N, C-alpha and C positions, 0 to 999 in steps of 0.2 A: 455086517461091514458100515462103517461109518465112511460120512459122505467127506472128500477130499476136495479140498477148497485150494484153487490156484492164487495164493496170496501175490504173488509179484503180476498176475494179469489184473486183479482187481485193482489194485494199485494204481496200475497205469492210467485204467480207464478213469479213475478218482482224479488223478493229475492232468488228465486230458479235458475235463469240465472245469477243471480248474482256470486253466491256462485259457480256454475257449470264454469264458465269465470277464476274464481280464482283460481281455481284447475287445469284447463287446462296451465294456467300461469303457474305455480308451475310445472304442471309435464314437460313442455317444459324448464324452467329453466336449467337444466342441461346439455342440449344439445346446448343452447347457447352460456353458461359459456365455455365450452368444445371448440366452435368454436371461440370463441376470444383468448384464452389462446393458440392455435396452432399456432406456430412461422411460420412467412413468409420464402419463399422460398429464399436462397442466389439469387445474380444477376446471370442471364444468364450466362454470361461468366467466373464464378466460374462454376458453374455446367458442361460447355463446358472442362473447363481445370479439373477435376475432371475423365471425362470421357477419357482426354487423359494421366493423371497420372494413371488410372486402366490399360490403355493397355499398359503402360511402366513396370508398378511393374508387369503384368500379373495377377491382382486381373480381378476376372470374375465373380463374385457373387454381385456386388453391381447393386441395383435396384432404375435406375433412375427414375422411376415410381414415388417414393415415394421422400418426402421431407426428405433432410438427416439432415435439421436441428432438424429433430421430432426424439425427443429419442424414441416413441413407434413405431417405422418404421424397415423396416430390417436391416437398417444402426447399429442400436444397437442390437451390438453380445453378445452371452452366454457368460459366464465366458471360460479363457483358460485352457489347459490342467493342471493338477497339476506344470510339470516341468515349465511351463510357465509363466511369472512374468505378474500379471494380469492389465492390460493396464487400463488408468483411466477412469469409469463412463461406461466400455466394452463397448465404444464407438469406431468405426473404424473413424468415424468424429466428430469432435464437432465447434460449431457455437457461435459467440458472437453475442447477438441479443440487447447491449445497447446501441447500436448509436443512436442519439437524433433525427432523423428521423423514428427511429422503423426496419430500415433495421437488417438482420442478415447475419454475413460475417464469413466464414469458419475459424477456427483459430486453430484448431489442427487435425493431422490424425494420427493416432494408431493401426497400422497393424503387431503386434509383434505374431511371432510364428507360421505363417501360411503358411510356407515353400515358399513364393512367389520365383519364378526362372526368376523375369524379370531383370530390371536394373534400376539404381535411378533416376527418374522422372525430366528431364530438365524444365517441364510443371508446377514443383512445384512454379515457379517463378512468374506464373499467378497466384498465390493465394497471393496477397499483404498484406493480413490480418493474413496469419497463423503465428504461434507464436511456435508451438511445432509439432516436426516430431519424430515418434517412429517408426521404422522399424527393431528395431532387432531382431533374432533369426529368419532370413529367408533364401533364398537360391540366395539372389542377387549377380550380379556380375557386372564387369564393374569398373568406377572410379566416384570420385565424380563430378559434374558439377560444373564446372565455372561460369555458369550462377547464382547458390545459393547465390553467393555474394551481390545478388543485394536486398536478404531477409532481415525479420526482426526478426529472429527466437533468441528465448531465450532458449528454450530444441532442441537438437538435438541428436539422438541416432541411429545410422547405426550399432552397433553393431552384433557380431555374425553372419556374411555374408561372401562373399567370395569376395571382394570387393578387388580390387589391384590396381596396381599403385603408382605413389605418391600423397600425401596429398596435394592439392593445396593450394597455399599462399593466395589466394584468400578469403579463409574462415577467415581471418584476418579481412575484411572488415564487417564481422556482429558484430559487435562490441554490441550486444544487446544479445549475448550469456551468460547465464549463466551456462548451462550444455551442455559438448560436449563428447559424448562416442563412439570412433572408435573402441573398443576393439575387439580383436579375430577376424580379416581380413586377407588381404595378402599384407597391405601395405607396401612399401618400400620408399628408399629414406630418407632424413633428416624432421624433426620437421622445420615447416614454421618460419621462425624469425620474420615472419608477424604476430602470435601468438600473439606476444607481446602488438599487440593491443587491444586483447580482454579484456578491465579492467575490465569489469564487472562479468567474466568469474570465477565461484567457483567449479566447478568441471570440472577436465580434465583428460579421462580414454582413455590411448593408450596400453593396455596391448596386450601380444601376436600378434604380426605384426612382420616385419623383418624390421624396420626402423634402420638406421645409423645416423653413423655421432654425431658430439658433441652436446650438450644440450643446446640450442640457450641463450647466456644471455639476450636477449631480453624480454624472460619469466619474468624475474622479476621484470618487470612491470605491474606484474597480483597481486596485491597486496590483492583482495577479493577471491583470493584463498583458497577454505575451503579442497578442496580432488584432489589428484595428483596422478594414478596408469600410471606409466611406465615401467610396468615388462613384462620378457622376450622378449628383442629384441636386437640387435646389436650393439647399441651404443658405441662409442669409447671416448677414455680419461677415467678423473677422474670423479666420481660424482661431478655435478655442486656446489658451492660453493655460493651459493646466496638465501639461505634459511632466510636470514637474514631480506628479502624484501615481507617471506609471512609468516606474523604476524596471520593472521586469519586461516591458515592450523590446518586442524584437522585431517586429515589422508592423510599419506604418505606409498606409496609402490613402493620399487624400490628392484625387486627379477629377480635376474638372468639376466639383463640389459644389460649385456657387459659393462657398465662402471668400473673402476677399482677403488682401494681403495686410500687414506683412508677414512674412514670416516669424512666428512667434518667440519670443527671445527666450522661452523656455527649452526650446527644441534642443540646444545642448547637453542639456540633462539626462537626455536618452543614451546613457554611455553603453547599452546593450544591444543597440539597436545592430541587425545584420540588412536591413533592408529597407531602405526609405525611399517613397516615390510621393512627390509633392509637383503637380503640376497645374498649368491654366490659370494662375491665381491674379486676377484682374486687381484693380487697386493700388494702392500703398505699397511703393517697393521698398526695398533696404539693402544692405552690402550683403554681403554672402555670409551665411550663419556660420559661427564657430561650431566647426564641427570635429574640432582636433582631437576628441578623448574618443571618439567611435574608431577605436581599435579595429573592431571585428565587422566594418562592415563591408559589403559584397556585391550590396546593390545600391545604386544611389541615383535618383532623379531629382532634379531642380529643375524642371522644365517649365519654360513662359510663366517666370514667378518675379519677372521684375527686378532681378536682381543686379546690380550695378558693382561696377569696381572691378578690383583684380581676383582673380581664382588663385587663393592661397596655395603657399608653395608646399604646404603637409599634403593636399590631398594629391599631391604626385608620389609623396612616400606610401600612401597603402598599400599593404601587401597583400591583401585577401581582396581587393575590388576588382569585381568582373566584369561589373556594367558600369558606366558613367556615362551619364545623359545629362549636359548641363545645357541642352539648347536651347534658343528664343528668349536671349535674355539679352543683356545689355553690359556684359562683362567684357574688361578690358585689359589692355595691356600685354604682356608676352605672356607665353607660357614657356615655365621654366626647363631646365635644360636636365630633367632629371631621368634616370634610367631605370627606377624602381618598380614601375607599373608592369611587372613581368606579366602578372596575372589579368589584367584588363583587357579581357577579348574585343569587349564593345564600348567603344568610345564614341561621344556624341556632344561637339562643342558646335553647333550649326547655328548659323543664322546669331552671331553675336558681333563685339565690335574690336577683336582681338587684333594685335598689331607685334611687328618685329618679327622675325627670323622664323621658321617652324623647323623645330629640332632635329636632330638628323635622326634620334631614335624613333622619330615618329615614322618616317621616311622608307627604314629599315625592316618593318615588321613584316612576317612573312603574311600567307593566308589565312592564318589562323585568327588574326587581328584585324577588327573592323574599326577606321577612323574616319569620322566626315567631319570634314573642318569646313565645308562649304558656308559662303554669305557670309565673310569676315575681310579684314582688312591687312592680311600680313603682307611682308616684302619679300618681294619674289628672291631666290636663291638658286642660281643656276648650277650652284656644286654638290646639291643633293639629288636623288636617284627618284624623285617623286613619282614617276611615272609606275604606279601600281594599283592594280582593280579595287584593292582594299582599301584604297587613303583617296576618300572624295577631297577634291581639290574645286569644286564648282565654283565660281566666282567667289576664291577665298582671298585675291590679290586685292591690295588697293589700287592697283594700275588699271585694272577691268575686269572682264569677266574671267578673263585667265590668262595670264602671261606665259606661264612657265610648260616648257617642252613641249611646242603646237604641235611637233612631227609628231610626239607620242601620242597625245591624245586626239590626232588625227582634225585638225582645227581646220578644214578645209577653206581656202581663201574663196571668196564669190564669185563663179564664174557669171554671172547676172543678177539681174533683178527679181526675185520672186513673187507672183501676184495670187497663187494659192499651193496649199500644200494639206494630204490627207493623210490620216495615220489608224492604221487599223492596230490599237493599243494589244498587246501582248500576240496578236496574230499574224498569221501571214499575208503577202500579199493578196488582195484579189481586188474585183471592179465591181464598183456596184450602182446601177443605173448613169452608166456612162464614168462614172469618176473612176480613177486608179487609187486606191488606198494603198500606201507602201507598209513594207510588213515591219514588224516591230517585236523581235522575238528573242531579244537578250533576255536569259533568264532574272535580270537586276540581283541585288542582295542590298543586305543591310546599309554599306555606306558606297555606292556606287556612282561614278559618272561616267555614261556610256556615249560619246560621242558616234555616232551612226551616221549621217547625211551629210550633205556640205548644205541644208535647211533645215535641221532641227536635230537637238541632242536632248538626253534626259538624266536627270539627278534624283537617286533615291535614296532617302535618309529616312531612318528606323529600325526598328528590332520589334519583332512580336515578342513580347516578353510572356512567362507563363506557360512556354511549349517549346518543345526541343526544335532547333532552325532546320528545317530542310532546304533544298534546292529548288522546291519549287513554291516556297512561301508567299511568293511575290508575284505571281501568277495564277488567276481564278479559271478553273477548268470546267463548263458547263458539261453536265452528266445527263440531263433530260432530255426530252425533244423538245427543241426550240419551236415556237408556232409565228413565232414574228416575223414581219418582213426584215429582209433583208439579215438574215441569221448568220450569217459569215460573221459579222461585224461584232455578234454578242457572243459567239461562242467562248471566246476567250475574253482575259481583262487584266487588264494590269493593277495590281495591288499596292498597298502602302502601306507600314504602321503609323507613319507618321507625317513625311512630306513628300511629294511627289512632283517636280518640275519638268514641265515640257517648254524648250528654251527655243523659241525659233529665231532665225537670222536668215541675212540677205533677203529680207522682202523690201519691197520696194514702200515709201511712206507714203503714207494716208489712210482712208478708214478703212476696216475691215468688219466682217462678220466672222464670229467665232460661235461653232456649231458643236458640242459636246453630245455626245453620246451615252446612255447610262442603260445599264439591264442588271436587276440582282441575281446572280447566279450561283450565289454559295447561299445563303438563307431560304429555305422550302417556305411552304405555304401551304401546310397541309397540318390536320389536328394532330400535331407533334410537337415537344421541347424544339424539332429543329425548326420551327418556325417562328421561336420566339424572340431571336435576336433585334436588336435595332443598329442600323450603320448610319453612324451621323456624322459629316464631316462639311468642313468647309471649301470652296474654290473661290481663286482667287486672280483676275486677268489683268494683266500688267501692274500687278501687286494691289488691284482692287477689288473688297471683296464684295462677290456678285451673289454667292448662294451661301445663306447661313445656314449651319445645322440642317443641311441637305439630307435627305433620307429617300434612297431611289425607291425602295419597296412601294413607301406611301404614295410618292408621286406618280408612280407607275399602276397603283391600283394594285399590286401582285407580285409575284415573282415571273422569272423569264419573260419578262413586258419591258417593250423596251422605251425609254423617255429621252426625248430630245430637248435640251435647252441651246436658245442663241441669244447672244450678246454681240451689241457693239461696241470697236475699241477703236483707237486711234494708233496706229505702229509709226514710232519714232526712233531715229538711229538704226531704222532696217531691222530692230528686235522686236519681239512678243514675248512675253514670259503669261504662261499658262500654269499655278499651281494649285495642287488638292492637298488639305493638311485637315488633319485629324485632332481636333482640340479636345480629348479625354472623355466626349460625351457616349453614350449609347452603350450596349452591352460588349463585355469582350470572351465570353463564353461558351456561346450557343451559335451554330451548331457544336463548336469544340471549341476547348480554348485556343485564344490567339487567332477569334475571328472578329475583325475589326478595321477600320481604316478607310480613307480612299480607295473607291473602285471604279476605272476608266474603260468603257468599251471602245471608244475611237472619238478623233478630233479632225474636226474640218477648220478650216483657216482661208476664207477668200475674202479676196479685195472687193469694195464697191464701186472702183474706178475699172474702167476696161485698161488692160496693158496696151500697149502699142502692139499691132500686128501688121505682119508683111503679108499681103495676099498675092497667088500669084505663083507662090514660090515652087520653082522645080529647077533638075539639073540644067535645061537650058538658062535659066534665069540667072544662075550664078555667073555663066560668063559673061551673058550681057551688062549683070549687074558689076562685075569686075571691071569691064572696059568702061563701064559709064564713070566709077568710081574713081577710076586713072584719070581719067577727062576731067572731073570734078577736083583732082588733087591740083592738076597745071593749072585749073581758074583759078583755084585758091591762092597758088603762088604768085600767080600775077597779081590776083586783088590785095593779095597783102603787101607786096611792092609798093601798090601806087598808094596802098595805104599808109604804108611808111612813110611815104613821099606828102602826104596830107592830105591826098585825094580821098575822096568819100567819108572822111574822118568825121564823126559825128558823135557826140555825147552821149552816150548810152544814159538809159533811162533809170530812176532809182529804183524801179522793179527789177529791171535785167540786172543792175550792179547787185543787190541784195539776192535775187533767186541764184546769182552764181557763186555765193558763196557756200563754204563747204561748212553749213550748221550743222550741229549735232542735237538741234531740236525740229521738230515736226513744223509743214507748212499748214496752216489753216485758210478757208475760203473767209470772205466775208460777209460772204452768204450763212456759213455756219455761225460768223459773230452775230450775226444781227439776229439770228434764228435765237442764239443763247441768251440774250439779252434784252427779247421782246425787242428788238429795233433800236437798241440802247436807251430803252426808256429809264429814264430820272428816277423812277422808283427801285431800280437795281445801282444805282450810282451809288458806290460805296465810301469815294473819297474823291481830293483833286491833288495830283502831283506835280512835280517840276514840269515832267514833260505830258500833262494832261490828264482826262478824268481816267478814274479805276471803275469798272463795272464789275457787279456778278455775274456770272452765266450759267446755264446749266447745258451741256452736250446732249445729243442724243441717246448716248450711254448712261445717262444720267450723271457724270460725272461733273463736281459743281468747281467752277473756274476764276479766277479772277483774272480780267482782259484789261489792261490798261493801254487806253488811245491815245497816242502821242497825237499831242498839238502842233498844228503847222507850224506856230511858232517857233516851236524847238529847232535851235540852231546847232545842235549834237549834231555831229557828221553820222549819216547813216550807215556808211559802212563800217565806221570806228565804234560806232554804239550796239551794231546787231554782232559784229564781230566778237566783241566782247561778251555780250551775254550768251551768245551762240555757245563761248567757251565756259561760262559758267554753269550753261545746261546740262554739261558733261559731270559736274560734281554731283556726285550721288554721296549726300553725309543728311543724317538726321536734325541738324539744327544751320541746313541751310535751304531758303524755299527755292522749290525747285519748278523751273522752267521747262514749261511745255512745249515751245513753241512760238511762231509769229505769224499773222497774216501780211501780208504784201500784196496790195493789189490797187494800182495808178497812185494815186496821193494816201490812202489809207495804210497807216504803219501800226499795227496793232502788236502787243505781247502778250502772251497766255502764261498767266502761272500758277500754282495749285493755290486752293481759296483757303485762307485762313479766318477759322470760325470765330475767333476771340479778338480779331482787329488785333493794336499794336499794343508792345508794352507802355507806351505814352498813353493808351487811350485808357488803358487797364488801370495806371497808378494814378494819374493826372486828370483823368477825364471828367464828365460832369459826374455828380454823386451818383445819380440813379442807373448810369451806363458802366462806373466802376467795376472791376472785378474784386472779389475779397481773396486776395493773394496771400494763403499763412506763409508760415514760413518755411516748410519745406518746400512750398514752389518757388517762393522765391529763390530757394537755394540752387533747384532745378533749373529756370531760367539764365540764374548769373552761370552756372554750370555749363548749360548749353549755347551758350552765347561765346564763352571761354573755347570751348571744343571747335565751335564753327570756326572763331579764327584761326585756330590752330590747324584746321586745313588750310585755310586759304594761304596760312603765312608760311608753314612747314611741310603740309602732307601732299600737297597738290604739286601735281606736276607741272603745272602754268602758275609759280607764285605770286600771290596777289596782296594787293593793299586795298582793302575798302575806300577808305579816306572820309567815308561818313558814317560813322559809326554813332547810334542814339539812339535812345527809346522807340523813335517813330520808325526806326527800320527794324525793330526787333517786333516780328510779327508772334503770334501766338495761336497754336492750331487747337482740334478742340480739348485735347488733354492738356493744354496747356504749357507744351513741347517750344522752346522758344528757337525761331527761324531767323536767322539773317537774310534780309533782304535788300533790293534796290542796290544795284551794282553799276548804274548809270556814271559813276563818278570813279568806278575803279580803275587802277593802276597796275599794268602785268609785267612779269619778269624785271621787278624791282631788286632782285638778288644780284643780278647781273651789272646794277650799276647801283650800290648799296646806298648811295645819296644822291639825290637828283634833284634839281630844283625846278619847280613848275610852278604854272600858275595856281593858285590856291584857289579851292573849292571847296566847300564842308558845310559847318553850321557853327556858329558863333556861339560858345560854352562847351563844344564839343574839340574844337581842334586842338593839336596838343601846339604849346608855343612857339616850337622853331618850327613849325610848319604855318602857321597863321600868319607869324611875323617877316619870315624870309622863303617861304615857299619850301624850305627843307623837308624832303619825303625820306622818311625809312619807314619799315613795318610797324615801328615804337609809336607811330601817329597814331595807329587805329589802337594800340597798347593804351597810350593816353586818353583815347574818346573811350575806349572798353572800361578804365576805373572810373570814370564819371557816372557811366550809366549803372556801373556796381553801385557807387554810392546812392545813387536814386533808387535803386531797387531797395537797400538798407533802410533808407530813410523814409521813402515815400514821398519824396519831395521833389520838382524840378531843379535842376541847377541853376539856371538862370533867373529864375521867379522867387525864389527861395532866399529871403532876408530879413532872420529873425529881429536884427537891430541895425539900423542904419549904418553902424561900424563893419558890417560885414557885405562883401560882393556877392556872393553867391554859396549856395550848398558846400562846395569846394572849401571856401574860405572857414566856414562855420565850422566844416569837420577838421581842419588841420587846427584851430583853436582849441578844439575839444580834445583832439590829440596832446597838444601840448600839456593843457590841464588835466589829461588821465582820464577825462569822461567821455570817453569814446561811444558809453551805452544810453547817452543821451540823444545820440544820434539815431537812434533805431525808430521805427515806424510808431508813434503811438497808438496807431489801430491795430496792432500786433498783441497790446497788451501786455501779457507774462507770457503768453502762449507763443514760443522761440526759444532757438538752442543758443544762449549767451555766446559760449564758446564761439561757434558757428558765426554768428552776427560779428563778433570782434575781430576773426579771420579775415570773412569777407571785406570788412571797412579797411584794414591793416594792409591787404593787399589791394585794395582799391584805391588808397591812397600812394601805395607804391608805385604804382602803375600811371599816378598822376604827376610823378616827380618832374620838376622841371628841365632835370636835365633826361635826353634818353637814352642814354648811358647806363643810368641806376636805373631805367624801368627792366623786368623782366620780359623775358618771350612769353609767348600765349601759351605752349607748351608748359612752362615753369607754373605760369598762372594756374590751368588746371590741378598739377601736383601740391600747388601750396591748397588751393581750395578744396580738393579732395581730403587734404591734412597729411597727405605722403611726403611732404616736406615743410620745415618751419618758415614762415614768414620774418624776413630781417629786419631787423630792428633800424626804422631809417625815419627820424622825425623831421618834417622839413620845415621850412618860415615861414608863416602866412605873408609876410610883408613883400615874397615876388610880386604881388599883385601891385605895390606901388612902385616898381622898378620905371626910374625916369625914361631909359630906353625903349622901354616897352611902351609906356604910356606915349612917347614921342612916335616910334613907328606903328603904335594905332593910329595916330592922326593922320599921317602920312596915306595909310590906308584908306582912312574914310574919305579923303579928298580923291584918292582914284576910283574908289566906287562911285562919290557923286559924281564925275566926270562921266563916268559910263550907266549910270542908272539907267536910262534909255533906250540903251545900245545893249550890248551882248550881256547877258546874265552870266556873272562867276560863281553861282553856287545854286546846285538842283538839289533838292531834300524829297524828291517823289516818293510816295508811300502811299499804301493804301489807306489814306487815312486826308483829314482836309490840313492839317495842320504846316504846310509846305506854302514855301515862298521863296522869290528869287533875293537874293543874298543882297543885290541892289536895289530892292524896293526901299519906299519912301520910310515905311513902319523899322525895317531893320536899322536902314542910318539914323532915324530918329529914337531908335533904342540906343545906339552905339553913342552918339552925340550926348546923351542924357548920363550916360555913364562918363563921357569927358567931361562934362560939365560938374557931375558931381566927385570927380575924382575917385572914383569907384574902380576903377580898370587900369 
């Protein structure tokens, strides 16, 4: 029989094998796919180069048994800490595997925030395909290898290390570079001019180094540049005027770079800017740059740039602006009442000369918006709801520290005089060595004025840029163990990104010791990038710079260590100001972005004199004292009646009278004055004033002062004279000399002023040739405008309207920056506004006195306007009004100017010492303003505020040509004869003129020399 085969069963078995095979293949597929996608190793020479690079960098955890190009290997690192910027893909090494032959080559190294403490690897040149190198936030030292010039890098960041030496010019050969960051290192030398070859460069960051020299003009070739940051360096010269070449620039940062002003004229050509930061620009100032076409700007900083004039209206119309910082300039005028700035979250107009009313739209912004208007001259507007935490109005009003809504600002009245105040800044109340430190735990803010106690209050100004704003930005908290004494004072500290003011009030006037406690508790002191920060700031006491470029870590020789600085100062008007200011220097990115600015741990203020003390005070003594007071009151009533009837009445001494005055200036002791002047050594004598000699002195705290020692022959009433000067001492204006105080002891009567380094305008213009100053035209313009602004304050802006009566070049003093300051108010008259025309005994200086005042004693503010006109003429011509006679036909400089005006030749008046280096338009304008001010009719003279506007070119100067023949008027000639006879009759008696100043050109009006001078004019028919 044949074998029977069961076909269906066989088919089932075969089908089962097929299914099993398919399943096996399916299960194996993922592994095969994985094996196919794993990239190949880079070439052996690149792996060898990585080993060398790791050794040079100090990188010890690379696993060379794994493929560097496999992102699933240990070469792929977890995300960095929150303070460290995240590297691309978190890979320490990246590869490019898109080459045609399937090869992989290393194209990027990312080692950021790893505290590598090696050097920059020369072996990097052995990676020919590398395009990106990021080594920022490490502890690398050494210099940049010259070998890197052969690389084809596109991105290179070695920022935030401790690299040093000069930047090699060979980097200019890496023409493929698009991003180059060398920020926060120790590089010195100049920017290599070879950088001009980096034509593809889009981002160049050189912040926080020690670079010097001028900015290379070759960098104008960087036409693709989009971001440039060169802050905190030591460059020299002016800001480069090459912006016209950078049409693609979007971000520009030049803070505390070392460059000087003015702001370049080519800046407005950067139409694509979205962020502009220029700050701390010394030297020549300028008007506000024309930024009208920067429509897309969202961050604008022009801080401490010596910008004057008004804020242009178009600024208030920027729709995208988020941050506006125009603080610490000389901006004037009103703030426009626009409401377009809906997105401007942070606005800083701190420390300017702004006036007028505060717009309502500023006062109604909610807490999302921070506005700082502190240190300005606004007018109070009681109708606006100013009391908001996000609106800082500290010292923002022209009438004083703060006039607005005292109850809201908690402006406590002084219950008594205080002699000591101690504050634990940003910390709680504590007691150290028996001294109680008050708490100061307010969180602060970007624009905040917070009154806390009767005796002190605080103003915080500024924003930490480049970091998200948090509620803890303005308080530093120490997280390590403090081993310093009195650690409670240093656990926390108050921070500020710009300016922090502690304002003390209710202090008894006198000498004080200020103790400032510092400790660096943010920057670390280890072998880490966190130790590479440099906190640098300035400290002012009573607005005098006492610490410049102060670095806590350097001074204390480490972190978490206390350093204490003490200063002597004088408290006047019962107030003391301590201000901490960041001027743009140091680092801003270590240990994280936004780490910079002043830091203060504690403040102590203690008097150098003993306060009055009541001993044996207890509950029982209160009753005894009460009874005693009652008896004393009865005795005083009886004595008062007897005194009223003439019994016991004695004339009080000069010292008693003057001590009783409500002076707004401080009192000095005669011992202090002797010490300051080395017992009034003749070597310290700087001039002879009408009231006596003037000496240069130095107080114990280093303050340089001018001491006017009144002559015993002076017949000026003590009370009237000091009342006037005490009132003037309350004037705080950059163009009025400040009176510090006086000394009244026995027969001694001295006045203490701020010292003017450059003497008087008369000395600068007309003094001996060897001592004359070279006043260029911009300086003369500044001086003339300064005098006009000072007079505008006296006439129109001061609460007590003042006529100076003796404006002349000898009474215009010049400080170290050649800023003009009006001085010598001994002849001033007050509250003339209530008697708009008064008759008074004539006092002044021939050649400067208005005719209606000199001849008839008819006094208004216009008398000062006339005198100002003469001074302005002298500034233009560089010649003295009364001593200049180009020909016998001319009486004086003013007469010659009037003739030149009629002939249309005013340019002949300009000082020949200027050559051609002056602004012809400004010179003509100043001369025409001067002649307008010296019009013989007071009604036709402008007010001083109008003069300011004309000098600044805001308003046109009216055409008004006067006849020089006014000098030959018979009536004036006869009146002058009468005046001369009167002067002769009292030559040896009471003086009629005082021209005291800190120079030697002063005299009595009734002296023989002046009488003879006028007599010669009469004889020659010149007046």
